[in-house]
PDB file of N, CA, C and O in Angstrom:
ATOM      1  N   MET A   1      13.358   2.141   8.505  1.00  0.00           N
ATOM      2  CA  MET A   1      13.914   1.706   9.772  1.00  0.00           C
ATOM      3  C   MET A   1      14.003   2.907  10.713  1.00  0.00           C
ATOM      4  O   MET A   1      14.215   4.038  10.275  1.00  0.00           O
ATOM      5  N   GLN A   2      13.840   2.648  11.996  1.00  0.00           N
ATOM      6  CA  GLN A   2      13.898   3.694  13.006  1.00  0.00           C
ATOM      7  C   GLN A   2      15.295   4.303  13.094  1.00  0.00           C
ATOM      8  O   GLN A   2      16.290   3.663  12.753  1.00  0.00           O
ATOM      9  N   GLU A   3      15.350   5.542  13.554  1.00  0.00           N
ATOM     10  CA  GLU A   3      16.630   6.196  13.794  1.00  0.00           C
ATOM     11  C   GLU A   3      17.156   5.753  15.157  1.00  0.00           C
ATOM     12  O   GLU A   3      16.393   5.626  16.116  1.00  0.00           O
ATOM     13  N   LEU A   4      18.456   5.520  15.233  1.00  0.00           N
ATOM     14  CA  LEU A   4      19.074   5.102  16.494  1.00  0.00           C
ATOM     15  C   LEU A   4      19.349   6.297  17.389  1.00  0.00           C
ATOM     16  O   LEU A   4      19.851   7.326  16.937  1.00  0.00           O
ATOM     17  N   LYS A   5      19.013   6.148  18.665  1.00  0.00           N
ATOM     18  CA  LYS A   5      19.399   7.159  19.647  1.00  0.00           C
ATOM     19  C   LYS A   5      20.867   6.926  20.005  1.00  0.00           C
ATOM     20  O   LYS A   5      21.424   5.861  19.740  1.00  0.00           O
ATOM     21  N   THR A   6      21.471   7.930  20.606  1.00  0.00           N
ATOM     22  CA  THR A   6      22.842   7.771  21.082  1.00  0.00           C
ATOM     23  C   THR A   6      22.858   6.833  22.288  1.00  0.00           C
ATOM     24  O   THR A   6      21.809   6.522  22.854  1.00  0.00           O
ATOM     25  N   CYS A   7      24.032   6.392  22.670  1.00  0.00           N
ATOM     26  CA  CYS A   7      24.188   5.473  23.793  1.00  0.00           C
ATOM     27  C   CYS A   7      23.650   6.104  25.081  1.00  0.00           C
ATOM     28  O   CYS A   7      23.974   7.249  25.395  1.00  0.00           O
ATOM     29  N   PRO A   8      22.833   5.359  25.821  1.00  0.00           N
ATOM     30  CA  PRO A   8      22.291   5.904  27.063  1.00  0.00           C
ATOM     31  C   PRO A   8      23.332   6.020  28.181  1.00  0.00           C
ATOM     32  O   PRO A   8      23.071   6.656  29.202  1.00  0.00           O
ATOM     33  N   PHE A   9      24.500   5.415  28.000  1.00  0.00           N
ATOM     34  CA  PHE A   9      25.522   5.429  29.039  1.00  0.00           C
ATOM     35  C   PHE A   9      26.611   6.470  28.794  1.00  0.00           C
ATOM     36  O   PHE A   9      27.023   7.175  29.715  1.00  0.00           O
ATOM     37  N   CYS A  10      27.076   6.562  27.540  1.00  0.00           N
ATOM     38  CA  CYS A  10      28.187   7.478  27.279  1.00  0.00           C
ATOM     39  C   CYS A  10      27.869   8.537  26.222  1.00  0.00           C
ATOM     40  O   CYS A  10      28.647   9.471  26.031  1.00  0.00           O
ATOM     41  N   GLY A  11      26.730   8.399  25.535  1.00  0.00           N
ATOM     42  CA  GLY A  11      26.367   9.348  24.493  1.00  0.00           C
ATOM     43  C   GLY A  11      27.018   9.060  23.150  1.00  0.00           C
ATOM     44  O   GLY A  11      26.907   9.860  22.222  1.00  0.00           O
ATOM     45  N   GLY A  12      27.699   7.919  23.039  1.00  0.00           N
ATOM     46  CA  GLY A  12      28.379   7.557  21.797  1.00  0.00           C
ATOM     47  C   GLY A  12      27.426   7.180  20.677  1.00  0.00           C
ATOM     48  O   GLY A  12      26.235   6.964  20.904  1.00  0.00           O
ATOM     49  N   GLU A  13      27.960   7.104  19.475  1.00  0.00           N
ATOM     50  CA  GLU A  13      27.182   6.750  18.293  1.00  0.00           C
ATOM     51  C   GLU A  13      26.895   5.250  18.275  1.00  0.00           C
ATOM     52  O   GLU A  13      27.775   4.439  18.560  1.00  0.00           O
ATOM     53  N   ALA A  14      25.672   4.893  17.941  1.00  0.00           N
ATOM     54  CA  ALA A  14      25.266   3.488  17.873  1.00  0.00           C
ATOM     55  C   ALA A  14      25.343   2.981  16.439  1.00  0.00           C
ATOM     56  O   ALA A  14      25.112   3.728  15.488  1.00  0.00           O
ATOM     57  N   LYS A  15      25.668   1.705  16.298  1.00  0.00           N
ATOM     58  CA  LYS A  15      25.760   1.041  14.991  1.00  0.00           C
ATOM     59  C   LYS A  15      24.939  -0.247  15.033  1.00  0.00           C
ATOM     60  O   LYS A  15      24.802  -0.862  16.090  1.00  0.00           O
ATOM     61  N   THR A  16      24.394  -0.655  13.888  1.00  0.00           N
ATOM     62  CA  THR A  16      23.698  -1.936  13.802  1.00  0.00           C
ATOM     63  C   THR A  16      24.648  -2.978  13.232  1.00  0.00           C
ATOM     64  O   THR A  16      25.499  -2.680  12.395  1.00  0.00           O
ATOM     65  N   ILE A  17      24.481  -4.216  13.710  1.00  0.00           N
ATOM     66  CA  ILE A  17      25.320  -5.334  13.294  1.00  0.00           C
ATOM     67  C   ILE A  17      24.418  -6.533  13.064  1.00  0.00           C
ATOM     68  O   ILE A  17      23.462  -6.746  13.810  1.00  0.00           O
ATOM     69  N   PHE A  18      24.711  -7.311  12.046  1.00  0.00           N
ATOM     70  CA  PHE A  18      23.966  -8.516  11.713  1.00  0.00           C
ATOM     71  C   PHE A  18      24.901  -9.708  11.808  1.00  0.00           C
ATOM     72  O   PHE A  18      26.062  -9.626  11.407  1.00  0.00           O
ATOM     73  N   ASP A  19      24.394 -10.826  12.342  1.00  0.00           N
ATOM     74  CA  ASP A  19      25.196 -12.040  12.440  1.00  0.00           C
ATOM     75  C   ASP A  19      24.278 -13.247  12.269  1.00  0.00           C
ATOM     76  O   ASP A  19      23.098 -13.180  12.611  1.00  0.00           O
ATOM     77  N   TYR A  20      24.801 -14.331  11.751  1.00  0.00           N
ATOM     78  CA  TYR A  20      24.006 -15.556  11.646  1.00  0.00           C
ATOM     79  C   TYR A  20      24.903 -16.769  11.780  1.00  0.00           C
ATOM     80  O   TYR A  20      26.096 -16.722  11.482  1.00  0.00           O
ATOM     81  N   ASN A  21      24.305 -17.853  12.235  1.00  0.00           N
ATOM     82  CA  ASN A  21      25.006 -19.126  12.354  1.00  0.00           C
ATOM     83  C   ASN A  21      24.080 -20.228  11.888  1.00  0.00           C
ATOM     84  O   ASN A  21      22.898 -20.235  12.231  1.00  0.00           O
ATOM     85  N   GLN A  22      24.609 -21.164  11.103  1.00  0.00           N
ATOM     86  CA  GLN A  22      23.816 -22.307  10.679  1.00  0.00           C
ATOM     87  C   GLN A  22      23.801 -23.310  11.825  1.00  0.00           C
ATOM     88  O   GLN A  22      24.845 -23.648  12.382  1.00  0.00           O
ATOM     89  N   VAL A  23      22.601 -23.784  12.171  1.00  0.00           N
ATOM     90  CA  VAL A  23      22.483 -24.721  13.291  1.00  0.00           C
ATOM     91  C   VAL A  23      22.092 -26.119  12.842  1.00  0.00           C
ATOM     92  O   VAL A  23      21.811 -26.987  13.669  1.00  0.00           O
ATOM     93  N   GLY A  24      22.074 -26.332  11.549  1.00  0.00           N
ATOM     94  CA  GLY A  24      21.760 -27.653  11.024  1.00  0.00           C
ATOM     95  C   GLY A  24      20.810 -27.561   9.847  1.00  0.00           C
ATOM     96  O   GLY A  24      19.818 -26.832   9.883  1.00  0.00           O
ATOM     97  N   GLY A  25      21.124 -28.302   8.812  1.00  0.00           N
ATOM     98  CA  GLY A  25      20.269 -28.301   7.633  1.00  0.00           C
ATOM     99  C   GLY A  25      20.102 -26.909   7.073  1.00  0.00           C
ATOM    100  O   GLY A  25      21.081 -26.230   6.765  1.00  0.00           O
ATOM    101  N   ASP A  26      18.840 -26.480   6.939  1.00  0.00           N
ATOM    102  CA  ASP A  26      18.576 -25.139   6.428  1.00  0.00           C
ATOM    103  C   ASP A  26      18.079 -24.208   7.525  1.00  0.00           C
ATOM    104  O   ASP A  26      17.431 -23.202   7.237  1.00  0.00           O
ATOM    105  N   SER A  27      18.380 -24.536   8.789  1.00  0.00           N
ATOM    106  CA  SER A  27      18.013 -23.685   9.921  1.00  0.00           C
ATOM    107  C   SER A  27      19.174 -22.765  10.292  1.00  0.00           C
ATOM    108  O   SER A  27      20.332 -23.181  10.326  1.00  0.00           O
ATOM    109  N   PHE A  28      18.840 -21.521  10.565  1.00  0.00           N
ATOM    110  CA  PHE A  28      19.833 -20.533  10.941  1.00  0.00           C
ATOM    111  C   PHE A  28      19.364 -19.780  12.177  1.00  0.00           C
ATOM    112  O   PHE A  28      18.168 -19.556  12.362  1.00  0.00           O
ATOM    113  N   VAL A  29      20.308 -19.394  13.019  1.00  0.00           N
ATOM    114  CA  VAL A  29      20.037 -18.470  14.111  1.00  0.00           C
ATOM    115  C   VAL A  29      20.564 -17.119  13.650  1.00  0.00           C
ATOM    116  O   VAL A  29      21.745 -16.975  13.333  1.00  0.00           O
ATOM    117  N   VAL A  30      19.677 -16.134  13.617  1.00  0.00           N
ATOM    118  CA  VAL A  30      20.014 -14.795  13.155  1.00  0.00           C
ATOM    119  C   VAL A  30      19.992 -13.856  14.352  1.00  0.00           C
ATOM    120  O   VAL A  30      19.094 -13.928  15.191  1.00  0.00           O
ATOM    121  N   SER A  31      20.988 -12.972  14.429  1.00  0.00           N
ATOM    122  CA  SER A  31      21.062 -11.987  15.504  1.00  0.00           C
ATOM    123  C   SER A  31      21.194 -10.595  14.909  1.00  0.00           C
ATOM    124  O   SER A  31      21.929 -10.382  13.944  1.00  0.00           O
ATOM    125  N   ALA A  32      20.473  -9.656  15.496  1.00  0.00           N
ATOM    126  CA  ALA A  32      20.582  -8.251  15.132  1.00  0.00           C
ATOM    127  C   ALA A  32      21.035  -7.506  16.374  1.00  0.00           C
ATOM    128  O   ALA A  32      20.415  -7.618  17.431  1.00  0.00           O
ATOM    129  N   TYR A  33      22.111  -6.748  16.249  1.00  0.00           N
ATOM    130  CA  TYR A  33      22.710  -6.033  17.369  1.00  0.00           C
ATOM    131  C   TYR A  33      22.657  -4.529  17.141  1.00  0.00           C
ATOM    132  O   TYR A  33      22.691  -4.045  16.009  1.00  0.00           O
ATOM    133  N   VAL A  34      22.574  -3.815  18.241  1.00  0.00           N
ATOM    134  CA  VAL A  34      22.865  -2.383  18.229  1.00  0.00           C
ATOM    135  C   VAL A  34      23.985  -2.214  19.244  1.00  0.00           C
ATOM    136  O   VAL A  34      23.846  -2.613  20.400  1.00  0.00           O
ATOM    137  N   LYS A  35      25.098  -1.623  18.815  1.00  0.00           N
ATOM    138  CA  LYS A  35      26.285  -1.522  19.660  1.00  0.00           C
ATOM    139  C   LYS A  35      26.815  -0.099  19.658  1.00  0.00           C
ATOM    140  O   LYS A  35      26.865   0.553  18.615  1.00  0.00           O
ATOM    141  N   CYS A  36      27.211   0.378  20.834  1.00  0.00           N
ATOM    142  CA  CYS A  36      27.829   1.690  20.956  1.00  0.00           C
ATOM    143  C   CYS A  36      29.264   1.601  20.443  1.00  0.00           C
ATOM    144  O   CYS A  36      30.033   0.738  20.866  1.00  0.00           O
ATOM    145  N   SER A  37      29.612   2.501  19.529  1.00  0.00           N
ATOM    146  CA  SER A  37      30.960   2.482  18.967  1.00  0.00           C
ATOM    147  C   SER A  37      32.003   3.052  19.923  1.00  0.00           C
ATOM    148  O   SER A  37      33.204   2.950  19.673  1.00  0.00           O
ATOM    149  N   GLN A  38      31.537   3.656  21.023  1.00  0.00           N
ATOM    150  CA  GLN A  38      32.470   4.256  21.974  1.00  0.00           C
ATOM    151  C   GLN A  38      32.728   3.353  23.191  1.00  0.00           C
ATOM    152  O   GLN A  38      33.879   3.025  23.479  1.00  0.00           O
ATOM    153  N   CYS A  39      31.667   2.949  23.906  1.00  0.00           N
ATOM    154  CA  CYS A  39      31.873   2.157  25.133  1.00  0.00           C
ATOM    155  C   CYS A  39      31.598   0.665  24.945  1.00  0.00           C
ATOM    156  O   CYS A  39      31.938  -0.138  25.814  1.00  0.00           O
ATOM    157  N   GLY A  40      30.984   0.284  23.817  1.00  0.00           N
ATOM    158  CA  GLY A  40      30.793  -1.123  23.496  1.00  0.00           C
ATOM    159  C   GLY A  40      29.547  -1.785  24.054  1.00  0.00           C
ATOM    160  O   GLY A  40      29.357  -2.983  23.845  1.00  0.00           O
ATOM    161  N   VAL A  41      28.688  -1.051  24.757  1.00  0.00           N
ATOM    162  CA  VAL A  41      27.462  -1.654  25.280  1.00  0.00           C
ATOM    163  C   VAL A  41      26.603  -2.131  24.103  1.00  0.00           C
ATOM    164  O   VAL A  41      26.580  -1.504  23.044  1.00  0.00           O
ATOM    165  N   VAL A  42      25.887  -3.268  24.310  1.00  0.00           N
ATOM    166  CA  VAL A  42      25.146  -3.911  23.227  1.00  0.00           C
ATOM    167  C   VAL A  42      23.730  -4.258  23.671  1.00  0.00           C
ATOM    168  O   VAL A  42      23.501  -4.631  24.822  1.00  0.00           O
ATOM    169  N   ARG A  43      22.772  -4.128  22.731  1.00  0.00           N
ATOM    170  CA  ARG A  43      21.417  -4.679  22.866  1.00  0.00           C
ATOM    171  C   ARG A  43      21.231  -5.549  21.633  1.00  0.00           C
ATOM    172  O   ARG A  43      21.611  -5.158  20.529  1.00  0.00           O
ATOM    173  N   TYR A  44      20.650  -6.722  21.818  1.00  0.00           N
ATOM    174  CA  TYR A  44      20.486  -7.587  20.653  1.00  0.00           C
ATOM    175  C   TYR A  44      19.243  -8.446  20.776  1.00  0.00           C
ATOM    176  O   TYR A  44      18.692  -8.630  21.861  1.00  0.00           O
ATOM    177  N   THR A  45      18.818  -8.966  19.639  1.00  0.00           N
ATOM    178  CA  THR A  45      17.750  -9.950  19.572  1.00  0.00           C
ATOM    179  C   THR A  45      18.247 -11.093  18.696  1.00  0.00           C
ATOM    180  O   THR A  45      19.039 -10.892  17.776  1.00  0.00           O
ATOM    181  N   THR A  46      17.772 -12.282  18.997  1.00  0.00           N
ATOM    182  CA  THR A  46      18.159 -13.473  18.262  1.00  0.00           C
ATOM    183  C   THR A  46      16.905 -14.269  17.936  1.00  0.00           C
ATOM    184  O   THR A  46      15.973 -14.338  18.737  1.00  0.00           O
ATOM    185  N   LYS A  47      16.894 -14.866  16.760  1.00  0.00           N
ATOM    186  CA  LYS A  47      15.741 -15.659  16.362  1.00  0.00           C
ATOM    187  C   LYS A  47      16.207 -16.827  15.511  1.00  0.00           C
ATOM    188  O   LYS A  47      17.060 -16.671  14.637  1.00  0.00           O
ATOM    189  N   ASP A  48      15.642 -17.999  15.773  1.00  0.00           N
ATOM    190  CA  ASP A  48      15.896 -19.161  14.942  1.00  0.00           C
ATOM    191  C   ASP A  48      14.940 -19.068  13.757  1.00  0.00           C
ATOM    192  O   ASP A  48      13.723 -19.144  13.927  1.00  0.00           O
ATOM    193  N   ILE A  49      15.483 -18.906  12.581  1.00  0.00           N
ATOM    194  CA  ILE A  49      14.634 -18.754  11.396  1.00  0.00           C
ATOM    195  C   ILE A  49      14.953 -19.836  10.377  1.00  0.00           C
ATOM    196  O   ILE A  49      16.107 -20.221  10.190  1.00  0.00           O
ATOM    197  N   LYS A  50      13.930 -20.304   9.741  1.00  0.00           N
ATOM    198  CA  LYS A  50      14.086 -21.316   8.699  1.00  0.00           C
ATOM    199  C   LYS A  50      13.324 -20.811   7.483  1.00  0.00           C
ATOM    200  O   LYS A  50      12.132 -20.512   7.558  1.00  0.00           O
ATOM    201  N   ASN A  51      14.025 -20.722   6.373  1.00  0.00           N
ATOM    202  CA  ASN A  51      13.412 -20.225   5.133  1.00  0.00           C
ATOM    203  C   ASN A  51      12.796 -18.840   5.341  1.00  0.00           C
ATOM    204  O   ASN A  51      11.698 -18.567   4.856  1.00  0.00           O
ATOM    205  N   ALA A  52      13.488 -17.986   6.046  1.00  0.00           N
ATOM    206  CA  ALA A  52      12.972 -16.655   6.367  1.00  0.00           C
ATOM    207  C   ALA A  52      13.034 -15.729   5.163  1.00  0.00           C
ATOM    208  O   ALA A  52      13.876 -15.865   4.276  1.00  0.00           O
ATOM    209  N   ALA A  53      12.131 -14.806   5.173  1.00  0.00           N
ATOM    210  CA  ALA A  53      12.115 -13.760   4.152  1.00  0.00           C
ATOM    211  C   ALA A  53      12.941 -12.579   4.642  1.00  0.00           C
ATOM    212  O   ALA A  53      13.215 -12.454   5.836  1.00  0.00           O
ATOM    213  N   PHE A  54      13.329 -11.730   3.729  1.00  0.00           N
ATOM    214  CA  PHE A  54      14.092 -10.530   4.068  1.00  0.00           C
ATOM    215  C   PHE A  54      13.348  -9.688   5.098  1.00  0.00           C
ATOM    216  O   PHE A  54      13.972  -9.082   5.969  1.00  0.00           O
ATOM    217  N   GLU A  55      12.033  -9.647   5.007  1.00  0.00           N
ATOM    218  CA  GLU A  55      11.209  -8.869   5.937  1.00  0.00           C
ATOM    219  C   GLU A  55      11.368  -9.362   7.370  1.00  0.00           C
ATOM    220  O   GLU A  55      11.273  -8.573   8.310  1.00  0.00           O
ATOM    221  N   ASP A  56      11.610 -10.667   7.547  1.00  0.00           N
ATOM    222  CA  ASP A  56      11.820 -11.221   8.890  1.00  0.00           C
ATOM    223  C   ASP A  56      13.102 -10.680   9.515  1.00  0.00           C
ATOM    224  O   ASP A  56      13.149 -10.410  10.715  1.00  0.00           O
ATOM    225  N   VAL A  57      14.135 -10.525   8.702  1.00  0.00           N
ATOM    226  CA  VAL A  57      15.400  -9.975   9.184  1.00  0.00           C
ATOM    227  C   VAL A  57      15.234  -8.500   9.527  1.00  0.00           C
ATOM    228  O   VAL A  57      15.757  -8.043  10.543  1.00  0.00           O
ATOM    229  N   ILE A  58      14.519  -7.751   8.700  1.00  0.00           N
ATOM    230  CA  ILE A  58      14.252  -6.332   8.979  1.00  0.00           C
ATOM    231  C   ILE A  58      13.473  -6.205  10.282  1.00  0.00           C
ATOM    232  O   ILE A  58      13.768  -5.322  11.086  1.00  0.00           O
ATOM    233  N   ALA A  59      12.483  -7.068  10.510  1.00  0.00           N
ATOM    234  CA  ALA A  59      11.702  -7.034  11.751  1.00  0.00           C
ATOM    235  C   ALA A  59      12.593  -7.289  12.962  1.00  0.00           C
ATOM    236  O   ALA A  59      12.376  -6.708  14.025  1.00  0.00           O
ATOM    237  N   LEU A  60      13.590  -8.151  12.808  1.00  0.00           N
ATOM    238  CA  LEU A  60      14.524  -8.420  13.903  1.00  0.00           C
ATOM    239  C   LEU A  60      15.344  -7.178  14.228  1.00  0.00           C
ATOM    240  O   LEU A  60      15.570  -6.871  15.398  1.00  0.00           O
ATOM    241  N   PHE A  61      15.793  -6.458  13.190  1.00  0.00           N
ATOM    242  CA  PHE A  61      16.508  -5.198  13.407  1.00  0.00           C
ATOM    243  C   PHE A  61      15.612  -4.167  14.082  1.00  0.00           C
ATOM    244  O   PHE A  61      16.047  -3.458  14.990  1.00  0.00           O
ATOM    245  N   GLU A  62      14.372  -4.086  13.643  1.00  0.00           N
ATOM    246  CA  GLU A  62      13.439  -3.130  14.250  1.00  0.00           C
ATOM    247  C   GLU A  62      13.268  -3.415  15.742  1.00  0.00           C
ATOM    248  O   GLU A  62      13.197  -2.489  16.550  1.00  0.00           O
ATOM    249  N   LYS A  63      13.203  -4.681  16.100  1.00  0.00           N
ATOM    250  CA  LYS A  63      13.071  -5.060  17.510  1.00  0.00           C
ATOM    251  C   LYS A  63      14.319  -4.648  18.300  1.00  0.00           C
ATOM    252  O   LYS A  63      14.206  -4.097  19.395  1.00  0.00           O
ATOM    253  N   ALA A  64      15.501  -4.913  17.749  1.00  0.00           N
ATOM    254  CA  ALA A  64      16.748  -4.540  18.422  1.00  0.00           C
ATOM    255  C   ALA A  64      16.838  -3.025  18.598  1.00  0.00           C
ATOM    256  O   ALA A  64      17.263  -2.544  19.649  1.00  0.00           O
ATOM    257  N   ILE A  65      16.440  -2.281  17.577  1.00  0.00           N
ATOM    258  CA  ILE A  65      16.480  -0.819  17.651  1.00  0.00           C
ATOM    259  C   ILE A  65      15.479  -0.301  18.677  1.00  0.00           C
ATOM    260  O   ILE A  65      15.782   0.628  19.425  1.00  0.00           O
ATOM    261  N   THR A  66      14.290  -0.895  18.716  1.00  0.00           N
ATOM    262  CA  THR A  66      13.289  -0.496  19.710  1.00  0.00           C
ATOM    263  C   THR A  66      13.818  -0.732  21.123  1.00  0.00           C
ATOM    264  O   THR A  66      13.650   0.112  22.003  1.00  0.00           O
ATOM    265  N   LEU A  67      14.457  -1.884  21.335  1.00  0.00           N
ATOM    266  CA  LEU A  67      15.050  -2.163  22.654  1.00  0.00           C
ATOM    267  C   LEU A  67      16.130  -1.132  22.992  1.00  0.00           C
ATOM    268  O   LEU A  67      16.185  -0.633  24.115  1.00  0.00           O
ATOM    269  N   TRP A  68      16.980  -0.819  22.025  1.00  0.00           N
ATOM    270  CA  TRP A  68      18.059   0.166  22.231  1.00  0.00           C
ATOM    271  C   TRP A  68      17.504   1.534  22.557  1.00  0.00           C
ATOM    272  O   TRP A  68      17.993   2.213  23.460  1.00  0.00           O
ATOM    273  N   ASN A  69      16.488   1.939  21.825  1.00  0.00           N
ATOM    274  CA  ASN A  69      15.938   3.291  21.992  1.00  0.00           C
ATOM    275  C   ASN A  69      15.054   3.466  23.212  1.00  0.00           C
ATOM    276  O   ASN A  69      14.699   4.596  23.547  1.00  0.00           O
ATOM    277  N   THR A  70      14.683   2.379  23.894  1.00  0.00           N
ATOM    278  CA  THR A  70      13.818   2.464  25.071  1.00  0.00           C
ATOM    279  C   THR A  70      14.592   3.060  26.244  1.00  0.00           C
ATOM    280  O   THR A  70      15.665   2.578  26.608  1.00  0.00           O
ATOM    281  N   ARG A  71      14.037   4.104  26.820  1.00  0.00           N
ATOM    282  CA  ARG A  71      14.659   4.774  27.963  1.00  0.00           C
ATOM    283  C   ARG A  71      13.660   4.849  29.111  1.00  0.00           C
ATOM    284  O   ARG A  71      12.481   5.133  28.896  1.00  0.00           O
ATOM    285  N   THR A  72      14.126   4.596  30.323  1.00  0.00           N
ATOM    286  CA  THR A  72      13.288   4.714  31.501  1.00  0.00           C
ATOM    287  C   THR A  72      12.824   6.151  31.648  1.00  0.00           C
ATOM    288  O   THR A  72      13.615   7.088  31.533  1.00  0.00           O
ATOM    289  N   GLY A  73      11.543   6.313  31.902  1.00  0.00           N
ATOM    290  CA  GLY A  73      10.998   7.649  32.156  1.00  0.00           C
ATOM    291  C   GLY A  73      10.546   8.392  30.923  1.00  0.00           C
ATOM    292  O   GLY A  73      10.037   9.507  31.035  1.00  0.00           O
ATOM    293  N   GLU A  74      10.716   7.812  29.747  1.00  0.00           N
ATOM    294  CA  GLU A  74      10.246   8.493  28.526  1.00  0.00           C
ATOM    295  C   GLU A  74       8.861   8.050  28.171  1.00  0.00           C
ATOM    296  O   GLU A  74       8.300   8.512  27.178  1.00  0.00           O
TER     297      GLU A  74
END
């Protein structure tokens, strides 16, 4: 997994968070968050997954981390 950059707003440490909700039957909405532990700013991705593999969840985290680490001008 990619290394997290510090918060682009305050320089605080970033943490990853996982959440899921069942939306019916065997369907789940999975969310992967990156959140600053200091100022609370968040970047996240959400995906409706059914019978997902562990690799699908890791890919969701990778996407959230890529969004978090993206900086204008780099």
